[in-house]
Biotite code that builds the C-alpha atoms (Angstrom):
import biotite.structure as struc

atoms = struc.array([
    struc.Atom([85.432, 70.733, 15.942], chain_id="A", res_id=1, res_name="MET", atom_name="CA", element="C"),
    struc.Atom([86.026, 70.516, 19.645], chain_id="A", res_id=2, res_name="LYS", atom_name="CA", element="C"),
    struc.Atom([83.025, 71.934, 21.278], chain_id="A", res_id=3, res_name="HIS", atom_name="CA", element="C"),
    struc.Atom([83.182, 72.986, 24.704], chain_id="A", res_id=4, res_name="THR", atom_name="CA", element="C"),
    struc.Atom([79.566, 72.808, 26.320], chain_id="A", res_id=5, res_name="PRO", atom_name="CA", element="C"),
    struc.Atom([78.299, 75.685, 28.443], chain_id="A", res_id=6, res_name="LEU", atom_name="CA", element="C"),
    struc.Atom([79.214, 74.878, 32.027], chain_id="A", res_id=7, res_name="ILE", atom_name="CA", element="C"),
    struc.Atom([76.138, 75.637, 33.934], chain_id="A", res_id=8, res_name="LEU", atom_name="CA", element="C"),
    struc.Atom([76.566, 77.783, 37.443], chain_id="A", res_id=9, res_name="SER", atom_name="CA", element="C"),
    struc.Atom([74.225, 76.232, 39.649], chain_id="A", res_id=10, res_name="ILE", atom_name="CA", element="C"),
    struc.Atom([74.143, 78.767, 42.669], chain_id="A", res_id=11, res_name="ILE", atom_name="CA", element="C"),
    struc.Atom([77.043, 78.785, 45.011], chain_id="A", res_id=12, res_name="ALA", atom_name="CA", element="C"),
    struc.Atom([75.215, 79.999, 47.355], chain_id="A", res_id=13, res_name="PHE", atom_name="CA", element="C"),
    struc.Atom([77.308, 78.830, 50.482], chain_id="A", res_id=14, res_name="LEU", atom_name="CA", element="C"),
    struc.Atom([80.458, 80.283, 49.036], chain_id="A", res_id=15, res_name="ALA", atom_name="CA", element="C"),
    struc.Atom([78.904, 83.737, 48.977], chain_id="A", res_id=16, res_name="ALA", atom_name="CA", element="C"),
    struc.Atom([77.230, 83.636, 52.336], chain_id="A", res_id=17, res_name="ALA", atom_name="CA", element="C"),
    struc.Atom([80.016, 81.928, 54.505], chain_id="A", res_id=18, res_name="THR", atom_name="CA", element="C"),
    struc.Atom([80.698, 84.929, 56.614], chain_id="A", res_id=19, res_name="ALA", atom_name="CA", element="C"),
    struc.Atom([77.173, 86.612, 56.914], chain_id="A", res_id=20, res_name="LEU", atom_name="CA", element="C"),
    struc.Atom([77.037, 87.847, 60.906], chain_id="A", res_id=21, res_name="VAL", atom_name="CA", element="C"),
    struc.Atom([74.192, 89.682, 61.648], chain_id="A", res_id=22, res_name="LEU", atom_name="CA", element="C"),
    struc.Atom([74.342, 92.089, 64.771], chain_id="A", res_id=23, res_name="THR", atom_name="CA", element="C"),
    struc.Atom([70.868, 93.201, 65.746], chain_id="A", res_id=24, res_name="LEU", atom_name="CA", element="C"),
    struc.Atom([69.534, 95.581, 68.546], chain_id="A", res_id=25, res_name="THR", atom_name="CA", element="C"),
    struc.Atom([66.062, 96.117, 69.099], chain_id="A", res_id=26, res_name="ALA", atom_name="CA", element="C"),
    struc.Atom([63.889, 97.941, 71.849], chain_id="A", res_id=27, res_name="PRO", atom_name="CA", element="C"),
    struc.Atom([63.889, 96.644, 75.432], chain_id="A", res_id=28, res_name="LYS", atom_name="CA", element="C"),
    struc.Atom([60.469, 95.664, 75.796], chain_id="A", res_id=29, res_name="ASN", atom_name="CA", element="C"),
    struc.Atom([58.158, 92.518, 74.610], chain_id="A", res_id=30, res_name="HIS", atom_name="CA", element="C"),
    struc.Atom([61.071, 89.980, 74.301], chain_id="A", res_id=31, res_name="HIS", atom_name="CA", element="C"),
    struc.Atom([59.615, 86.699, 73.092], chain_id="A", res_id=32, res_name="LYS", atom_name="CA", element="C"),
    struc.Atom([61.821, 83.865, 74.128], chain_id="A", res_id=33, res_name="PRO", atom_name="CA", element="C"),
    struc.Atom([62.448, 80.852, 71.469], chain_id="A", res_id=34, res_name="VAL", atom_name="CA", element="C"),
    struc.Atom([61.626, 77.359, 72.389], chain_id="A", res_id=35, res_name="GLU", atom_name="CA", element="C"),
    struc.Atom([63.360, 74.400, 71.027], chain_id="A", res_id=36, res_name="ASN", atom_name="CA", element="C"),
    struc.Atom([62.366, 70.842, 70.686], chain_id="A", res_id=37, res_name="ALA", atom_name="CA", element="C"),
    struc.Atom([63.380, 70.205, 74.286], chain_id="A", res_id=38, res_name="ASP", atom_name="CA", element="C"),
    struc.Atom([61.620, 73.123, 75.982], chain_id="A", res_id=39, res_name="GLY", atom_name="CA", element="C"),
    struc.Atom([64.800, 75.286, 76.303], chain_id="A", res_id=40, res_name="ILE", atom_name="CA", element="C"),
    struc.Atom([64.587, 78.883, 75.530], chain_id="A", res_id=41, res_name="GLN", atom_name="CA", element="C"),
    struc.Atom([66.774, 81.169, 74.083], chain_id="A", res_id=42, res_name="ALA", atom_name="CA", element="C"),
    struc.Atom([66.098, 84.549, 75.633], chain_id="A", res_id=43, res_name="VAL", atom_name="CA", element="C"),
    struc.Atom([66.700, 88.305, 75.145], chain_id="A", res_id=44, res_name="ALA", atom_name="CA", element="C"),
    struc.Atom([70.483, 88.854, 75.158], chain_id="A", res_id=45, res_name="GLY", atom_name="CA", element="C"),
    struc.Atom([71.564, 85.727, 74.045], chain_id="A", res_id=46, res_name="ASP", atom_name="CA", element="C"),
    struc.Atom([73.812, 85.105, 70.861], chain_id="A", res_id=47, res_name="ILE", atom_name="CA", element="C"),
    struc.Atom([71.894, 82.650, 68.700], chain_id="A", res_id=48, res_name="VAL", atom_name="CA", element="C"),
    struc.Atom([72.825, 81.208, 65.416], chain_id="A", res_id=49, res_name="TYR", atom_name="CA", element="C"),
    struc.Atom([71.252, 80.028, 62.154], chain_id="A", res_id=50, res_name="ILE", atom_name="CA", element="C"),
    struc.Atom([72.236, 76.859, 60.351], chain_id="A", res_id=51, res_name="ARG", atom_name="CA", element="C"),
    struc.Atom([72.420, 78.650, 56.910], chain_id="A", res_id=52, res_name="LEU", atom_name="CA", element="C"),
    struc.Atom([72.759, 75.427, 54.704], chain_id="A", res_id=53, res_name="ASP", atom_name="CA", element="C"),
    struc.Atom([69.810, 73.911, 56.301], chain_id="A", res_id=54, res_name="THR", atom_name="CA", element="C"),
    struc.Atom([67.850, 77.179, 55.887], chain_id="A", res_id=55, res_name="LEU", atom_name="CA", element="C"),
    struc.Atom([68.354, 77.419, 52.207], chain_id="A", res_id=56, res_name="MET", atom_name="CA", element="C"),
    struc.Atom([67.321, 73.825, 51.625], chain_id="A", res_id=57, res_name="MET", atom_name="CA", element="C"),
    struc.Atom([63.981, 74.577, 53.424], chain_id="A", res_id=58, res_name="GLN", atom_name="CA", element="C"),
    struc.Atom([63.414, 78.158, 52.207], chain_id="A", res_id=59, res_name="TYR", atom_name="CA", element="C"),
    struc.Atom([60.651, 78.294, 49.640], chain_id="A", res_id=60, res_name="ASP", atom_name="CA", element="C"),
    struc.Atom([61.921, 81.672, 47.735], chain_id="A", res_id=61, res_name="MET", atom_name="CA", element="C"),
    struc.Atom([65.243, 79.972, 47.583], chain_id="A", res_id=62, res_name="TYR", atom_name="CA", element="C"),
    struc.Atom([63.696, 76.922, 45.982], chain_id="A", res_id=63, res_name="SER", atom_name="CA", element="C"),
    struc.Atom([61.655, 78.760, 43.831], chain_id="A", res_id=64, res_name="ASP", atom_name="CA", element="C"),
    struc.Atom([64.284, 81.231, 42.280], chain_id="A", res_id=65, res_name="LEU", atom_name="CA", element="C"),
    struc.Atom([66.631, 78.386, 41.921], chain_id="A", res_id=66, res_name="GLN", atom_name="CA", element="C"),
    struc.Atom([64.245, 76.206, 39.855], chain_id="A", res_id=67, res_name="SER", atom_name="CA", element="C"),
    struc.Atom([63.547, 78.900, 37.446], chain_id="A", res_id=68, res_name="ALA", atom_name="CA", element="C"),
    struc.Atom([67.153, 79.843, 37.124], chain_id="A", res_id=69, res_name="PHE", atom_name="CA", element="C"),
    struc.Atom([68.184, 76.188, 36.536], chain_id="A", res_id=70, res_name="GLU", atom_name="CA", element="C"),
    struc.Atom([65.479, 75.811, 34.000], chain_id="A", res_id=71, res_name="ALA", atom_name="CA", element="C"),
    struc.Atom([66.818, 78.739, 32.045], chain_id="A", res_id=72, res_name="LYS", atom_name="CA", element="C"),
    struc.Atom([70.356, 77.709, 32.398], chain_id="A", res_id=73, res_name="ALA", atom_name="CA", element="C"),
    struc.Atom([69.264, 74.268, 31.050], chain_id="A", res_id=74, res_name="GLN", atom_name="CA", element="C"),
    struc.Atom([67.751, 75.742, 28.003], chain_id="A", res_id=75, res_name="ASN", atom_name="CA", element="C"),
    struc.Atom([70.762, 78.167, 27.419], chain_id="A", res_id=76, res_name="VAL", atom_name="CA", element="C"),
    struc.Atom([72.687, 75.103, 27.228], chain_id="A", res_id=77, res_name="ASP", atom_name="CA", element="C"),
    struc.Atom([70.400, 73.068, 25.058], chain_id="A", res_id=78, res_name="SER", atom_name="CA", element="C"),
    struc.Atom([70.413, 75.885, 22.530], chain_id="A", res_id=79, res_name="ASP", atom_name="CA", element="C"),
    struc.Atom([74.068, 76.017, 22.386], chain_id="A", res_id=80, res_name="LEU", atom_name="CA", element="C"),
    struc.Atom([74.443, 72.261, 22.109], chain_id="A", res_id=81, res_name="ASN", atom_name="CA", element="C"),
    struc.Atom([71.923, 72.295, 19.334], chain_id="A", res_id=82, res_name="LYS", atom_name="CA", element="C"),
    struc.Atom([73.729, 74.961, 17.426], chain_id="A", res_id=83, res_name="LYS", atom_name="CA", element="C"),
    struc.Atom([77.331, 73.244, 17.742], chain_id="A", res_id=84, res_name="ALA", atom_name="CA", element="C"),
    struc.Atom([75.912, 69.912, 16.798], chain_id="A", res_id=85, res_name="ARG", atom_name="CA", element="C"),
    struc.Atom([74.568, 71.819, 13.641], chain_id="A", res_id=86, res_name="LYS", atom_name="CA", element="C"),
    struc.Atom([78.115, 73.230, 13.052], chain_id="A", res_id=87, res_name="LEU", atom_name="CA", element="C"),
    struc.Atom([80.062, 70.088, 13.699], chain_id="A", res_id=88, res_name="GLU", atom_name="CA", element="C"),
    struc.Atom([77.484, 68.342, 11.026], chain_id="A", res_id=89, res_name="SER", atom_name="CA", element="C"),
    struc.Atom([78.359, 71.114, 8.591], chain_id="A", res_id=90, res_name="ASP", atom_name="CA", element="C"),
    struc.Atom([82.023, 70.817, 8.916], chain_id="A", res_id=91, res_name="ILE", atom_name="CA", element="C"),
    struc.Atom([81.986, 67.181, 8.408], chain_id="A", res_id=92, res_name="LYS", atom_name="CA", element="C"),
    struc.Atom([79.829, 67.712, 5.285], chain_id="A", res_id=93, res_name="ASN", atom_name="CA", element="C"),
    struc.Atom([82.449, 70.158, 4.266], chain_id="A", res_id=94, res_name="PHE", atom_name="CA", element="C"),
    struc.Atom([85.184, 67.800, 4.648], chain_id="A", res_id=95, res_name="GLU", atom_name="CA", element="C"),
    struc.Atom([83.317, 65.135, 2.540], chain_id="A", res_id=96, res_name="ASN", atom_name="CA", element="C"),
    struc.Atom([82.967, 67.607, -0.357], chain_id="A", res_id=97, res_name="GLN", atom_name="CA", element="C"),
    struc.Atom([86.575, 68.756, -0.142], chain_id="A", res_id=98, res_name="ILE", atom_name="CA", element="C"),
    struc.Atom([87.832, 64.956, -0.297], chain_id="A", res_id=99, res_name="ASN", atom_name="CA", element="C"),
    struc.Atom([85.688, 64.049, -2.769], chain_id="A", res_id=100, res_name="LYS", atom_name="CA", element="C"),
    struc.Atom([86.834, 67.002, -4.867], chain_id="A", res_id=101, res_name="GLY", atom_name="CA", element="C"),
    struc.Atom([83.333, 68.378, -4.990], chain_id="A", res_id=102, res_name="LEU", atom_name="CA", element="C"),
    struc.Atom([84.448, 72.326, -4.391], chain_id="A", res_id=103, res_name="LEU", atom_name="CA", element="C"),
    struc.Atom([86.378, 74.505, -6.273], chain_id="A", res_id=104, res_name="THR", atom_name="CA", element="C"),
    struc.Atom([89.477, 76.149, -4.703], chain_id="A", res_id=105, res_name="ARG", atom_name="CA", element="C"),
    struc.Atom([86.973, 79.335, -4.347], chain_id="A", res_id=106, res_name="SER", atom_name="CA", element="C"),
    struc.Atom([84.214, 77.730, -2.821], chain_id="A", res_id=107, res_name="ALA", atom_name="CA", element="C"),
    struc.Atom([86.301, 75.930, -0.214], chain_id="A", res_id=108, res_name="ALA", atom_name="CA", element="C"),
    struc.Atom([87.980, 79.008, 1.021], chain_id="A", res_id=109, res_name="GLU", atom_name="CA", element="C"),
    struc.Atom([84.452, 80.669, 1.055], chain_id="A", res_id=110, res_name="GLN", atom_name="CA", element="C"),
    struc.Atom([82.989, 77.815, 2.852], chain_id="A", res_id=111, res_name="GLN", atom_name="CA", element="C"),
    struc.Atom([85.866, 77.278, 5.216], chain_id="A", res_id=112, res_name="ASN", atom_name="CA", element="C"),
    struc.Atom([85.869, 81.045, 6.297], chain_id="A", res_id=113, res_name="ASN", atom_name="CA", element="C"),
    struc.Atom([82.192, 81.054, 6.838], chain_id="A", res_id=114, res_name="SER", atom_name="CA", element="C"),
    struc.Atom([82.404, 77.884, 9.062], chain_id="A", res_id=115, res_name="LEU", atom_name="CA", element="C"),
    struc.Atom([85.436, 79.187, 11.025], chain_id="A", res_id=116, res_name="GLN", atom_name="CA", element="C"),
    struc.Atom([83.154, 82.539, 11.368], chain_id="A", res_id=117, res_name="GLN", atom_name="CA", element="C"),
    struc.Atom([80.386, 80.661, 12.659], chain_id="A", res_id=118, res_name="ARG", atom_name="CA", element="C"),
    struc.Atom([82.665, 78.492, 15.236], chain_id="A", res_id=119, res_name="GLN", atom_name="CA", element="C"),
    struc.Atom([84.006, 82.008, 16.486], chain_id="A", res_id=120, res_name="ALA", atom_name="CA", element="C"),
    struc.Atom([80.476, 83.285, 17.004], chain_id="A", res_id=121, res_name="ASN", atom_name="CA", element="C"),
    struc.Atom([79.144, 80.549, 18.742], chain_id="A", res_id=122, res_name="LEU", atom_name="CA", element="C"),
    struc.Atom([82.207, 80.650, 21.296], chain_id="A", res_id=123, res_name="GLN", atom_name="CA", element="C"),
    struc.Atom([81.504, 84.250, 22.069], chain_id="A", res_id=124, res_name="ASN", atom_name="CA", element="C"),
    struc.Atom([77.783, 83.444, 22.581], chain_id="A", res_id=125, res_name="GLU", atom_name="CA", element="C"),
    struc.Atom([78.923, 80.478, 24.807], chain_id="A", res_id=126, res_name="ALA", atom_name="CA", element="C"),
    struc.Atom([80.995, 82.938, 26.855], chain_id="A", res_id=127, res_name="ALA", atom_name="CA", element="C"),
    struc.Atom([78.450, 85.748, 27.060], chain_id="A", res_id=128, res_name="GLN", atom_name="CA", element="C"),
    struc.Atom([75.641, 83.380, 28.206], chain_id="A", res_id=129, res_name="LYS", atom_name="CA", element="C"),
    struc.Atom([77.854, 82.159, 30.860], chain_id="A", res_id=130, res_name="GLN", atom_name="CA", element="C"),
    struc.Atom([78.478, 85.573, 31.724], chain_id="A", res_id=131, res_name="GLN", atom_name="CA", element="C"),
    struc.Atom([74.926, 86.569, 31.866], chain_id="A", res_id=132, res_name="GLU", atom_name="CA", element="C"),
    struc.Atom([73.877, 83.215, 34.063], chain_id="A", res_id=133, res_name="LEU", atom_name="CA", element="C"),
    struc.Atom([76.828, 84.155, 36.484], chain_id="A", res_id=134, res_name="ALA", atom_name="CA", element="C"),
    struc.Atom([75.354, 87.728, 37.025], chain_id="A", res_id=135, res_name="GLU", atom_name="CA", element="C"),
    struc.Atom([71.920, 86.501, 37.310], chain_id="A", res_id=136, res_name="GLU", atom_name="CA", element="C"),
    struc.Atom([72.814, 83.783, 39.840], chain_id="A", res_id=137, res_name="SER", atom_name="CA", element="C"),
    struc.Atom([74.565, 86.600, 42.016], chain_id="A", res_id=138, res_name="GLN", atom_name="CA", element="C"),
    struc.Atom([71.443, 88.809, 41.792], chain_id="A", res_id=139, res_name="VAL", atom_name="CA", element="C"),
    struc.Atom([69.597, 85.830, 42.947], chain_id="A", res_id=140, res_name="LEU", atom_name="CA", element="C"),
    struc.Atom([71.817, 85.366, 45.865], chain_id="A", res_id=141, res_name="ILE", atom_name="CA", element="C"),
    struc.Atom([71.401, 88.734, 46.744], chain_id="A", res_id=142, res_name="ASN", atom_name="CA", element="C"),
    struc.Atom([67.649, 88.994, 46.792], chain_id="A", res_id=143, res_name="GLN", atom_name="CA", element="C"),
    struc.Atom([67.746, 85.796, 48.913], chain_id="A", res_id=144, res_name="VAL", atom_name="CA", element="C"),
    struc.Atom([70.186, 87.255, 51.386], chain_id="A", res_id=145, res_name="MET", atom_name="CA", element="C"),
    struc.Atom([68.410, 90.668, 51.750], chain_id="A", res_id=146, res_name="TYR", atom_name="CA", element="C"),
    struc.Atom([64.989, 89.041, 52.146], chain_id="A", res_id=147, res_name="ALA", atom_name="CA", element="C"),
    struc.Atom([66.836, 86.724, 54.895], chain_id="A", res_id=148, res_name="ILE", atom_name="CA", element="C"),
    struc.Atom([68.568, 89.921, 56.388], chain_id="A", res_id=149, res_name="GLN", atom_name="CA", element="C"),
    struc.Atom([65.289, 91.858, 56.419], chain_id="A", res_id=150, res_name="SER", atom_name="CA", element="C"),
    struc.Atom([63.351, 89.444, 58.001], chain_id="A", res_id=151, res_name="TYR", atom_name="CA", element="C"),
    struc.Atom([65.979, 88.873, 61.186], chain_id="A", res_id=152, res_name="LEU", atom_name="CA", element="C"),
    struc.Atom([66.182, 92.325, 61.429], chain_id="A", res_id=153, res_name="GLU", atom_name="CA", element="C"),
    struc.Atom([62.081, 92.388, 62.104], chain_id="A", res_id=154, res_name="SER", atom_name="CA", element="C"),
    struc.Atom([62.404, 89.253, 63.703], chain_id="A", res_id=155, res_name="TYR", atom_name="CA", element="C"),
    struc.Atom([64.794, 90.319, 66.255], chain_id="A", res_id=156, res_name="ASN", atom_name="CA", element="C"),
    struc.Atom([63.013, 93.813, 67.304], chain_id="A", res_id=157, res_name="GLU", atom_name="CA", element="C"),
    struc.Atom([60.528, 90.904, 68.996], chain_id="A", res_id=158, res_name="GLU", atom_name="CA", element="C"),
    struc.Atom([63.603, 88.970, 70.792], chain_id="A", res_id=159, res_name="HIS", atom_name="CA", element="C"),
    struc.Atom([66.110, 91.224, 71.065], chain_id="A", res_id=160, res_name="ASN", atom_name="CA", element="C"),
    struc.Atom([69.012, 88.696, 70.841], chain_id="A", res_id=161, res_name="PHE", atom_name="CA", element="C"),
    struc.Atom([72.414, 90.245, 71.209], chain_id="A", res_id=162, res_name="ALA", atom_name="CA", element="C"),
    struc.Atom([73.595, 88.544, 67.918], chain_id="A", res_id=163, res_name="ALA", atom_name="CA", element="C"),
    struc.Atom([72.306, 86.381, 65.053], chain_id="A", res_id=164, res_name="ILE", atom_name="CA", element="C"),
    struc.Atom([75.182, 84.322, 63.504], chain_id="A", res_id=165, res_name="LEU", atom_name="CA", element="C"),
    struc.Atom([75.129, 82.140, 60.656], chain_id="A", res_id=166, res_name="THR", atom_name="CA", element="C"),
    struc.Atom([77.069, 78.855, 60.483], chain_id="A", res_id=167, res_name="THR", atom_name="CA", element="C"),
    struc.Atom([77.337, 76.150, 57.734], chain_id="A", res_id=168, res_name="THR", atom_name="CA", element="C"),
    struc.Atom([78.839, 72.855, 57.564], chain_id="A", res_id=169, res_name="ALA", atom_name="CA", element="C"),
    struc.Atom([81.837, 74.407, 55.521], chain_id="A", res_id=170, res_name="ALA", atom_name="CA", element="C"),
    struc.Atom([82.419, 77.405, 57.662], chain_id="A", res_id=171, res_name="THR", atom_name="CA", element="C"),
    struc.Atom([81.631, 76.018, 61.211], chain_id="A", res_id=172, res_name="ASN", atom_name="CA", element="C"),
    struc.Atom([81.429, 79.855, 62.672], chain_id="A", res_id=173, res_name="VAL", atom_name="CA", element="C"),
    struc.Atom([79.781, 77.911, 65.331], chain_id="A", res_id=174, res_name="VAL", atom_name="CA", element="C"),
    struc.Atom([81.638, 74.868, 65.951], chain_id="A", res_id=175, res_name="ILE", atom_name="CA", element="C"),
    struc.Atom([79.640, 73.574, 69.372], chain_id="A", res_id=176, res_name="VAL", atom_name="CA", element="C"),
    struc.Atom([76.339, 75.349, 70.115], chain_id="A", res_id=177, res_name="GLY", atom_name="CA", element="C"),
    struc.Atom([73.623, 74.713, 72.447], chain_id="A", res_id=178, res_name="SER", atom_name="CA", element="C"),
    struc.Atom([70.489, 73.804, 70.740], chain_id="A", res_id=179, res_name="PRO", atom_name="CA", element="C"),
    struc.Atom([68.671, 76.052, 72.683], chain_id="A", res_id=180, res_name="ALA", atom_name="CA", element="C"),
    struc.Atom([70.389, 78.609, 70.669], chain_id="A", res_id=181, res_name="LEU", atom_name="CA", element="C"),
    struc.Atom([69.881, 77.349, 67.379], chain_id="A", res_id=182, res_name="ASP", atom_name="CA", element="C"),
    struc.Atom([66.625, 79.336, 65.945], chain_id="A", res_id=183, res_name="ILE", atom_name="CA", element="C"),
    struc.Atom([66.946, 77.944, 62.277], chain_id="A", res_id=184, res_name="THR", atom_name="CA", element="C"),
    struc.Atom([63.586, 76.053, 62.246], chain_id="A", res_id=185, res_name="GLN", atom_name="CA", element="C"),
    struc.Atom([61.739, 79.237, 63.787], chain_id="A", res_id=186, res_name="GLU", atom_name="CA", element="C"),
    struc.Atom([63.374, 81.520, 61.017], chain_id="A", res_id=187, res_name="VAL", atom_name="CA", element="C"),
    struc.Atom([62.392, 79.081, 58.450], chain_id="A", res_id=188, res_name="VAL", atom_name="CA", element="C"),
    struc.Atom([59.032, 78.968, 59.133], chain_id="A", res_id=189, res_name="GLU", atom_name="CA", element="C"),
    struc.Atom([58.571, 82.709, 59.632], chain_id="A", res_id=190, res_name="GLY", atom_name="CA", element="C"),
    struc.Atom([60.510, 83.341, 56.390], chain_id="A", res_id=191, res_name="LEU", atom_name="CA", element="C"),
    struc.Atom([58.373, 80.691, 54.127], chain_id="A", res_id=192, res_name="ASN", atom_name="CA", element="C"),
    struc.Atom([55.069, 82.487, 55.797], chain_id="A", res_id=193, res_name="ALA", atom_name="CA", element="C"),
    struc.Atom([56.230, 85.637, 54.767], chain_id="A", res_id=194, res_name="GLU", atom_name="CA", element="C"),
    struc.Atom([57.136, 84.575, 51.387], chain_id="A", res_id=195, res_name="TYR", atom_name="CA", element="C"),
    struc.Atom([54.010, 82.566, 50.592], chain_id="A", res_id=196, res_name="ILE", atom_name="CA", element="C"),
    struc.Atom([52.019, 85.523, 51.722], chain_id="A", res_id=197, res_name="LYS", atom_name="CA", element="C"),
    struc.Atom([53.829, 87.820, 49.286], chain_id="A", res_id=198, res_name="THR", atom_name="CA", element="C"),
    struc.Atom([53.754, 85.095, 46.467], chain_id="A", res_id=199, res_name="ARG", atom_name="CA", element="C"),
    struc.Atom([49.848, 84.770, 46.759], chain_id="A", res_id=200, res_name="ASN", atom_name="CA", element="C"),
    struc.Atom([49.536, 88.368, 46.808], chain_id="A", res_id=201, res_name="SER", atom_name="CA", element="C"),
    struc.Atom([51.586, 89.009, 43.567], chain_id="A", res_id=202, res_name="ASN", atom_name="CA", element="C"),
    struc.Atom([49.547, 86.059, 41.945], chain_id="A", res_id=203, res_name="LYS", atom_name="CA", element="C"),
    struc.Atom([46.134, 88.076, 42.730], chain_id="A", res_id=204, res_name="LYS", atom_name="CA", element="C"),
    struc.Atom([47.749, 91.179, 41.446], chain_id="A", res_id=205, res_name="SER", atom_name="CA", element="C"),
    struc.Atom([48.397, 89.773, 38.191], chain_id="A", res_id=206, res_name="GLU", atom_name="CA", element="C"),
])
């Protein structure tokens, strides 16, 4: 029997977030400039950008959710492979009995039908698990993107940038940009501080 193992769908985050552009407005007072390592500041009214792939690699929420998802996907794959190996073993045993003439025609037909049904059930289960993992992966992406967008909306109320763009190595929305307009690191720090606070609060309530 040929067994096609479950292909794990590890989160294709960048493919789902390639064109995210957040155009945000805020009140006109208390605008806080963002200073980069060279001391140059992005100020209110600037169009700034975030390196999304860098942000995701450093965002604790994404890391935690991804780790949990990958562990679940590996468990699913392990379970399906275990069932497939057992089925393959039973098929070989059945073939040996046939070759040695140890089964009547009626018994052979019954076992053959049973093995074919098990194989079909396993294939259906693998397809169902793949679909479930794909849906969970998309929900995970949606959760992370919602957290990022919610944070940036609040963040921009303080800074009043004209627009906040996202760029990645794959999309190059920003091909060339001044480092002064790159707010990635400050956003990462703010997101992680907010996430850690929420995570700790949830642990206390458990």
